[in-house]
KOLNUZA-878016 format. One record per residue (C-alpha): x, y, z; residue in one letter. Coordinates in Angstrom, 3 decimals. Each point is the difference from the previous one (the first is absolute). Layout:
// residues N
          u          v          w   code
          X          Y          Z      A
...
***
This chain:
// residues 494
          u          v          w   code
   -169.719    107.601    -49.283      X
      3.731      0.103      0.552      X
      2.026     -0.030      3.170      X
     -1.367      2.004      2.907      X
      0.979     -0.277      3.637      X
      1.457     -2.538      2.442      X
     -0.359     -0.493      3.725      X
      2.275     -2.326      1.963      X
     -0.550     -1.613      3.385      X
      2.800     -1.469      2.095      X
      3.759      0.416     -0.219      X
      0.907      3.684      0.327      X
     -2.030      3.045     -0.899      X
     -1.124      3.457      1.123      X
     -0.866      0.549      3.672      X
     -3.468     -1.182      0.919      X
     -2.103     -0.846      3.028      X
      1.370     -3.481      0.499      X
     -0.608     -1.965      3.180      X
      1.168     -3.542      0.548      X
     -1.173     -2.060      2.985      X
      2.648     -0.084      2.687      X
      1.855      3.166     -0.982      X
     -1.675      2.177      2.661      X
      0.387     -2.760      2.583      X
      3.727     -0.091     -0.847      X
      0.133      3.769      0.552      X
     -1.800     -0.345      3.357      X
      2.419     -2.745      1.044      X
      2.907      2.285     -0.909      X
     -1.486      2.725      2.214      X
     -0.349     -2.534      2.823      X
      3.672     -0.852     -0.369      X
      0.892      3.702      0.059      X
     -2.015      0.405      3.221      X
      1.800     -2.946      1.585      X
      3.338      1.516     -0.977      X
     -0.993      3.329      1.564      X
     -0.965     -1.903      3.140      X
      3.447     -1.550      0.138      X
      1.572      3.449     -0.451      X
     -2.129      1.242      2.916      X
      1.289     -2.828      2.193      X
      3.574      1.002     -0.829      X
     -0.756      3.641      0.798      X
     -1.547     -0.940      3.345      X
      3.078     -2.052      0.842      X
      2.204      2.986     -0.819      X
     -2.173      2.253      2.175      X
      0.328     -2.457      2.887      X
      3.764      0.029     -0.372      X
      0.014      3.816      0.204      X
     -2.006     -0.069      3.250      X
      2.667     -2.196      1.606      X
      2.692      2.646     -0.622      X
      1.129      1.824      3.184      X
     -1.726      3.396      0.559      X
      3.119      2.168     -0.391      X
      0.692     -1.440     -3.459      X
     -3.675     -0.344     -1.119      X
     -0.168      3.688     -0.900      X
      2.485     -0.704     -2.776      X
     -2.612     -2.284     -1.631      X
     -3.044      2.255      0.442      X
     -0.368      0.807     -3.674      X
      0.391     -3.663     -0.913      X
     -2.683     -1.029      2.487      X
     -2.404      2.550     -1.445      X
      0.756     -1.333     -3.476      X
     -0.654     -3.553      1.122      X
     -3.341      1.058      1.457      X
     -1.007      1.718     -3.244      X
      1.115     -3.043     -1.998      X
     -2.087     -2.296      2.213      X
     -3.073      2.179     -0.464      X
      0.534      0.185     -3.767      X
      0.577     -3.769     -0.239      X
     -3.202     -0.712      1.919      X
     -1.942      2.414     -2.196      X
      1.384     -1.532     -3.213      X
     -0.765     -3.507      1.197      X
     -3.599      1.005      0.692      X
     -0.267      1.596     -3.435      X
      1.362     -3.048     -1.820      X
     -2.464     -2.241      1.846      X
     -2.857      2.310     -1.020      X
      1.245      0.067     -3.601      X
      0.164     -3.811     -0.054      X
     -3.607     -0.187      1.185      X
     -1.067      2.551     -2.634      X
      1.806     -1.845     -2.789      X
     -1.661     -3.293      0.949      X
     -3.396      1.708      0.144      X
      0.625      1.570     -3.418      X
      0.837     -3.411     -1.466      X
     -3.171     -1.540      1.368      X
     -2.098      2.923     -1.230      X
      1.570     -0.149     -3.463      X
     -0.588     -3.738     -0.331      X
     -3.603      0.332      1.166      X
     -0.681      2.895     -2.388      X
      1.674     -1.762     -2.911      X
     -1.947     -3.200      0.661      X
     -3.269      1.935      0.207      X
      0.621      1.917     -3.209      X
      1.089     -3.138     -1.849      X
     -3.032     -1.963      1.183      X
     -2.404      2.796     -0.951      X
      1.647      0.372     -3.398      X
     -0.099     -3.747     -0.660      X
     -3.651     -0.253      0.970      X
     -0.954      3.023     -2.101      X
      1.845     -1.316     -3.054      X
     -1.727     -3.359      0.530      X
     -3.462      1.477     -0.542      X
     -1.376     -1.025     -3.379      X
     -1.010      3.579     -0.802      X
      3.508      1.232      0.837      X
      1.525     -2.645     -2.278      X
     -2.215      1.115     -2.863      X
      0.990      3.622      0.562      X
      3.687     -0.916      0.186      X
     -0.330     -2.056     -3.174      X
     -1.401      3.042     -1.795      X
      2.636      2.346      1.423      X
      3.150     -2.160     -0.042      X
     -0.274     -1.977     -3.223      X
      0.584      1.686     -3.378      X
     -1.498     -3.010     -1.813      X
     -2.061     -3.108      0.698      X
      2.667     -1.590      2.227      X
      0.050      0.558      3.784      X
      3.032      1.580      1.643      X
      2.436     -1.851      2.250      X
     -1.508      1.571      3.117      X
     -3.552     -0.855     -1.024      X
      0.903     -3.649     -0.642      X
      1.553     -0.149      3.473      X
     -3.304      1.251      1.421      X
     -2.004     -2.501     -2.052      X
      2.170     -2.887      1.205      X
     -0.093      0.989      3.663      X
     -3.744      0.677      0.010      X
     -0.921     -2.744     -2.468      X
     -2.255     -1.913      2.463      X
     -2.257      3.056      0.318      X
      0.144      0.820     -3.709      X
     -0.898     -3.591     -0.905      X
     -2.897     -0.067      2.476      X
     -1.416      3.260     -1.327      X
      0.377     -1.196     -3.573      X
     -1.798     -3.279      0.735      X
     -2.845      1.837      1.696      X
     -0.334      2.382     -2.924      X
     -0.061     -2.857     -2.505      X
     -2.255     -2.485      1.760      X
     -2.088      1.878      2.546      X
     -0.758      3.323     -1.594      X
     -0.076      3.622      1.163      X
     -2.960     -0.501      2.337      X
      1.933     -2.025      2.546      X
      2.109      2.800      1.433      X
      0.031     -1.253      3.592      X
      1.034     -3.604     -0.812      X
      2.656      1.388     -2.312      X
      1.451      2.157      2.754      X
     -0.054     -2.898      2.459      X
      1.691     -2.323     -2.494      X
      2.628      2.615     -0.792      X
      0.663      0.522      3.712      X
      0.402     -3.737      0.548      X
      2.282     -0.278     -3.010      X
      2.052      2.877      1.380      X
      1.103     -2.218      2.870      X
      1.929     -2.073     -2.555      X
      2.374      2.907     -0.579      X
      3.175      0.385      2.032      X
      0.151      2.148      3.115      X
      1.722      2.880     -1.775      X
     -2.983      0.294     -2.321      X
     -2.798     -0.460      2.523      X
     -0.243     -3.798      0.191      X
      0.888     -2.718      2.482      X
      2.834     -1.872     -1.713      X
      3.652      0.406      0.917      X
      0.970     -0.764     -3.618      X
     -0.882      2.014     -3.082      X
     -2.419     -1.227     -2.662      X
      2.939     -0.582     -2.344      X
      1.931     -2.004      2.609      X
     -2.981     -2.334      0.376      X
     -1.197     -0.219     -3.594      X
      3.281     -0.306     -1.947      X
      1.281     -3.187      1.721      X
     -3.479     -1.559     -0.150      X
     -0.194      0.721     -3.736      X
      3.450     -1.506     -0.582      X
     -0.975     -3.099      1.965      X
     -3.244     -0.294     -1.968      X
      1.748      0.325     -3.373      X
      2.691     -2.468      1.059      X
     -2.583     -2.563      1.109      X
     -2.131      0.422     -3.124      X
      2.417     -2.071     -2.083      X
      0.146      2.566     -2.805      X
      3.799      0.102      0.248      X
      0.002      3.813      0.291      X
      2.160     -0.214      3.142      X
      2.695     -2.594      0.446      X
      3.699     -0.890     -0.208      X
      2.067      1.518     -2.803      X
      2.739     -1.549     -2.096      X
      2.945      2.038     -1.294      X
     -0.454     -1.305     -3.521      X
      2.865      1.965     -1.559      X
      2.737      2.468      0.856      X
      1.538      1.844     -2.945      X
      2.349      2.935     -0.426      X
     -1.504      3.055     -1.692      X
      2.320      1.922     -2.344      X
      0.731      3.705      0.279      X
      0.281      0.175      3.790      X
      0.537      3.456      1.500      X
      0.466      0.915      3.682      X
     -3.266      0.990      1.660      X
     -0.178      3.701      0.844      X
     -0.734      0.647      3.671      X
     -2.964      2.338     -0.435      X
     -3.759     -0.430     -0.187      X
      0.241      0.611     -3.724      X
      2.806     -2.573     -0.270      X
     -2.022     -2.619      1.901      X
     -3.013      0.438     -2.283      X
      2.291     -0.101     -3.025      X
      1.344     -3.343      1.246      X
     -3.534     -1.303      0.556      X
     -0.793      0.962     -3.607      X
      2.401     -2.779     -1.027      X
     -2.735     -2.483      0.963      X
     -1.881      1.247     -3.058      X
      2.838     -0.687     -2.448      X
     -0.736     -2.329     -2.907      X
      2.733     -2.410      1.178      X
     -1.475     -0.192      3.535      X
     -3.208     -2.057     -0.135      X
     -2.788      0.195      2.546      X
      0.376     -1.797      3.343      X
      3.656      1.065      0.352      X
      1.899      1.987      2.588      X
      3.117      2.038     -0.795      X
      3.212     -0.180      2.026      X
      2.752      2.586     -0.574      X
      3.301     -0.799      1.733      X
      2.492      2.839      0.455      X
      3.476     -0.168      1.598      X
      0.569      2.893      2.409      X
      2.726      1.048      2.406      X
     -1.845     -1.811      2.812      X
     -0.890     -3.162     -1.902      X
     -2.638     -1.080     -2.492      X
     -3.450      1.597      0.029      X
     -2.920     -1.772     -1.673      X
     -3.062      1.971     -1.108      X
     -3.079     -2.221     -0.383      X
     -3.030      1.287     -1.946      X
     -3.404     -1.683      0.252      X
     -2.661      0.635     -2.676      X
     -3.440      1.473      0.513      X
     -3.087     -2.110     -0.604      X
      0.097     -1.708     -3.389      X
     -3.514     -0.929     -1.050      X
      0.967     -1.726     -3.258      X
      1.967     -2.804      1.677      X
      3.007     -1.769     -1.511      X
     -1.686     -2.455     -2.320      X
     -1.752     -2.217      2.520      X
     -2.739      1.282      2.260      X
      1.054      0.095      3.630      X
      3.720     -0.574     -0.586      X
      1.060      3.669      0.066      X
      1.026      0.891      3.563      X
     -0.930      3.657     -0.613      X
     -3.629     -0.596     -0.957      X
     -2.998      0.775      2.212      X
      0.895     -2.976      2.191      X
      3.393      1.578      0.599      X
     -1.697      3.138      1.296      X
     -2.053     -2.107      2.415      X
      3.171     -1.794      1.151      X
      1.732      3.333      0.565      X
     -2.944      1.397      1.969      X
     -0.940     -3.022      2.080      X
      2.968     -2.377      0.095      X
      3.003      2.369      0.284      X
      1.239     -1.049     -3.475      X
      1.032     -3.329      1.505      X
      0.643     -1.822     -3.284      X
      1.463      3.032     -1.783      X
      2.528      0.426      2.823      X
      1.087     -3.650     -0.247      X
      0.422      0.230     -3.781      X
      1.876      3.312      0.274      X
      2.507     -1.586      2.371      X
      0.644     -2.767     -2.530      X
      0.299      2.493     -2.861      X
      2.532      2.093      1.927      X
      2.079     -3.066      0.741      X
     -0.043     -1.000     -3.670      X
      1.288      3.398     -1.154      X
      2.928     -0.316      2.409      X
     -1.133      2.038      2.990      X
      1.899     -0.847      3.168      X
     -0.988      0.084      3.652      X
      0.330      3.514      1.374      X
     -0.410      1.734     -3.387      X
     -2.167      3.108      0.118      X
     -3.415      0.269     -1.636      X
     -2.233      2.742     -1.390      X
     -3.562     -1.206     -0.640      X
     -2.348      1.899     -2.277      X
     -3.276     -0.316     -1.867      X
     -3.134      1.696     -1.300      X
     -3.489     -0.888      1.269      X
     -0.030     -3.731      0.868      X
      3.765     -0.011     -0.533      X
      0.461      2.538      2.788      X
     -2.022     -2.220      2.342      X
      2.332     -2.924     -0.720      X
      3.016      2.277      0.479      X
     -1.239      1.245      3.402      X
     -0.922     -3.526      1.133      X
      3.431     -1.272     -1.024      X
      1.654      2.807      1.975      X
     -1.955     -1.089      3.089      X
      0.656     -3.709     -0.574      X
      2.136     -1.788      2.576      X
      1.087     -2.394     -2.777      X
      1.416      2.797     -2.138      X
      1.496      1.902      2.939      X
      1.608     -3.171      1.291      X
      2.152     -0.216     -3.126      X
      0.334      3.521     -1.402      X
      0.292      3.554      1.275      X
     -3.118      1.819     -1.215      X
      0.914      3.669     -0.352      X
     -2.841      1.659     -1.919      X
     -3.578     -0.533     -1.192      X
     -1.376      2.227     -2.766      X
     -3.675     -0.353     -0.944      X
     -2.320      1.837     -2.396      X
     -3.784     -0.132      0.249      X
      0.024     -2.875      2.505      X
     -2.199     -0.609      3.081      X
      2.745     -0.587      2.579      X
     -1.237      1.976      3.015      X
     -0.814     -3.253      1.822      X
      3.431     -1.510     -0.746      X
      2.342      0.140      2.995      X
      3.196      0.998     -1.789      X
      2.800     -0.230      2.605      X
      1.340      3.270      1.332      X
      3.532     -0.815     -1.209      X
     -1.209     -0.188     -3.612      X
     -0.303      3.350     -1.738      X
     -3.025      0.354     -2.253      X
     -1.368      2.465     -2.529      X
     -3.624     -0.244     -1.121      X
     -1.383      1.963     -2.943      X
     -3.783      0.441     -0.041      X
     -2.390      1.954     -2.199      X
     -2.749      1.574      2.096      X
     -2.651     -1.018     -2.552      X
      1.199     -3.604     -0.301      X
     -2.458     -2.365      1.745      X
      2.477     -2.891      0.293      X
      2.250      1.295      2.856      X
     -3.146      0.325      2.123      X
     -1.093     -3.628     -0.348      X
      1.522     -1.001      3.346      X
     -1.823      2.825      1.773      X
      3.166      1.343      1.637      X
      2.239      2.956     -0.898      X
      3.715     -0.708      0.109      X
      1.725      0.561      3.318      X
      2.282      3.013      0.204      X
      3.480     -0.247      1.499      X
      3.589      1.060     -0.577      X
      0.523     -3.104     -2.171      X
     -3.411     -0.178     -1.706      X
     -0.894      2.733     -2.498      X
     -3.188      0.257     -2.046      X
     -0.167      2.429     -2.921      X
     -3.474      1.048     -1.160      X
     -0.523      1.484     -3.455      X
     -3.017      1.060     -2.055      X
      1.353      0.449     -3.512      X
     -0.703     -1.894     -3.215      X
      1.921     -0.776     -3.148      X
     -0.505      2.936     -2.391      X
     -2.969     -0.641     -2.256      X
     -1.788     -2.328      2.442      X
     -3.506      1.065      1.035      X
     -0.570     -1.160      3.617      X
     -3.757      0.272     -0.438      X
     -0.014     -2.722     -2.653      X
     -0.192     -3.729      0.895      X
      3.275     -1.874     -0.498      X
      0.433     -3.628      1.002      X
     -1.216     -1.645      3.178      X
      1.477      2.540      2.432      X
      0.215      3.163     -2.079      X
      2.735      2.158     -1.519      X
      1.523      0.925      3.375      X
      1.017     -3.632      0.611      X
      1.574     -0.625     -3.406      X
      3.681     -0.933      0.110      X
      0.928      2.726     -2.487      X
     -1.722      2.554      2.213      X
      2.105     -1.101      2.969      X
      3.076      0.152     -2.176      X
     -0.963      3.598     -0.758      X
     -0.601      0.738      3.693      X
      3.336     -1.517      0.980      X
      1.885      2.269     -2.379      X
     -1.831      3.010      1.423      X
      0.607     -1.062      3.608      X
      3.731     -0.386     -0.637      X
      0.111      3.464     -1.581      X
     -2.154      1.666      2.698      X
      2.880      0.294      2.502      X
     -2.130     -1.043      2.977      X
      2.267     -0.334      3.103      X
     -1.343     -3.442      0.982      X
      0.291     -1.315     -3.553      X
      3.444      1.525     -0.423      X
      1.258     -1.669      3.174      X
     -1.510     -3.389     -0.874      X
      1.383      0.120     -3.536      X
      3.434      1.019      1.281      X
      0.174     -3.151      2.105      X
     -1.279     -2.161     -2.834      X
      2.444      1.554     -2.459      X
      2.940     -0.594      2.342      X
     -1.064     -3.619      0.487      X
     -0.168     -0.652     -3.761      X
      3.193      1.854     -0.999      X
      1.693     -2.525     -2.334      X
      3.639     -1.009     -0.029      X
     -0.372     -2.387     -2.923      X
     -2.356     -1.269     -2.700      X
     -3.548     -0.948      1.005      X
     -1.748     -3.172     -1.120      X
     -3.716     -0.446     -0.626      X
     -1.972     -3.241      0.259      X
     -3.634     -0.911     -0.335      X
     -1.493     -2.870      1.963      X
     -3.165     -1.695     -1.220      X
     -2.164     -0.856      3.022      X
     -2.722     -2.419     -0.998      X
     -2.792     -1.212      2.227      X
     -0.079     -3.768      0.280      X
     -3.151     -1.810     -1.055      X
     -2.653     -0.401      2.660      X
      0.366     -3.207      1.981      X
     -3.713     -0.261      0.755      X
     -2.973      0.166     -2.368      X
     -2.158      3.137      0.194      X
     -2.885     -0.178      2.442      X
     -3.464     -0.228     -1.558      X
     -2.299      0.686      2.944      X
     -0.084      2.062      3.165      X
      0.104     -3.196      2.078      X
      3.226     -1.062     -1.721      X
      1.517      3.423      0.663      X
     -0.911     -0.112      3.701      X
      1.407     -3.526      0.294      X
      3.277      0.972     -1.666      X
      0.383      3.107      2.169      X
     -0.452     -2.189      3.077      X
      2.587     -2.498     -1.271      X
      2.491      2.751     -0.814      X
     -0.323      1.542      3.455      X
      0.407     -3.390      1.680      X
      3.080     -0.685     -2.105      X
      1.543      3.332      0.981      X
     -0.678     -0.687      3.689      X
      1.594     -3.453     -0.249      X
      2.998      1.521     -1.772      X
      0.485      2.611      2.733      X
     -0.282     -2.625      2.741      X
      2.505     -2.269     -1.750      X
      2.420      2.897     -0.411      X
     -0.374      0.887      3.668      X
      0.700     -3.593      1.030      X
***
């Protein structure tokens, strides 16, 4: 399959039914203000009418037409004020009705999609191969307590225990968040990801921990980064060059009319490692750090790497990455440490689960997602849509690739080369939202001199504690770690 269609969300686009909380209330408030203004006009008219009454009778006839006009104006003003008040009430009622209807439809849709039978049907309808779609993975994550309970009952209790299975599934459903029919204020992902990161950190495996910037080296053949989706993916492809080993980030520095802009590319998950197990920051442990610890150690190492390539306070940044790399890029854009030193302008991700990442509103972002890629759905949350946050959805494949055939852990839709193919198609598709986002990115990166390119080798330091051997040791270490964090917070507060 080659390139097919694209759909964008956010930025600019064709007219649609688009309601944002507060907009109708703003309109009602404006009508209230208009009514108040009409009331003030009425007061002025009444004052003028009173002045006319005080005119002596012989001369009052000269103002007869004016008095009649004042009377008509008063009547019209009163009528208009009443109408604006009624319109304000109607607008507020419409807003409440819309929100209630939207909430009801969303809740019903979420609950329906959370039924196991519905998931199986959607899997058959939405997935061209053995891999679930983005939307289906979101459903699986959000309804995972129920799915797990039903699976356990099927495996260990058998088909004859229908009533206990239903009761267990109903009880497990309370573990979901409120939006999906449960009791929790936080989503499953928001609860599980930090707990997993804490567990891995405490295990002593060294899969999460501080990073050292082992080496910073200039890469020959530097070219300015092109400010398009295709250009961003082309830059990310540099992480796969023979002279750029695993566990490296790329930093392109370009002089522009408004100062230097640095483009930082983070790699996707690298299973092979960099020669020593657990030392590659972009391994599976890096994905856990990105999901549950806000890329804490990657952010610290990136700051050091930027300083070592000559970045100065106030320089502008563009952060980009595929898969795990996009998670690190989004976390860095939201990091107070990064934002306290540099001006983050853009985030560009491809195939990354970043819907749960609170990218600041003053940072423009473009997210490229394949609808059949399971990875962007792993956080259970679609990307927010706003004037500064654009998500582009595609469904094409590199020519010659059969989407029904197994390919890697996450399938052909998630492959970097497939996203490179999608990016080229999205740039050529002339979508208004993409065109506007790329125009801003292109203007930001317009060079006025030669660009430089550096790679920075981020290497995870060796674990400071031996791996735990028993569950009791793990529980004890988790308790110690939590106590240490509490003491640290209290000391900082004092």
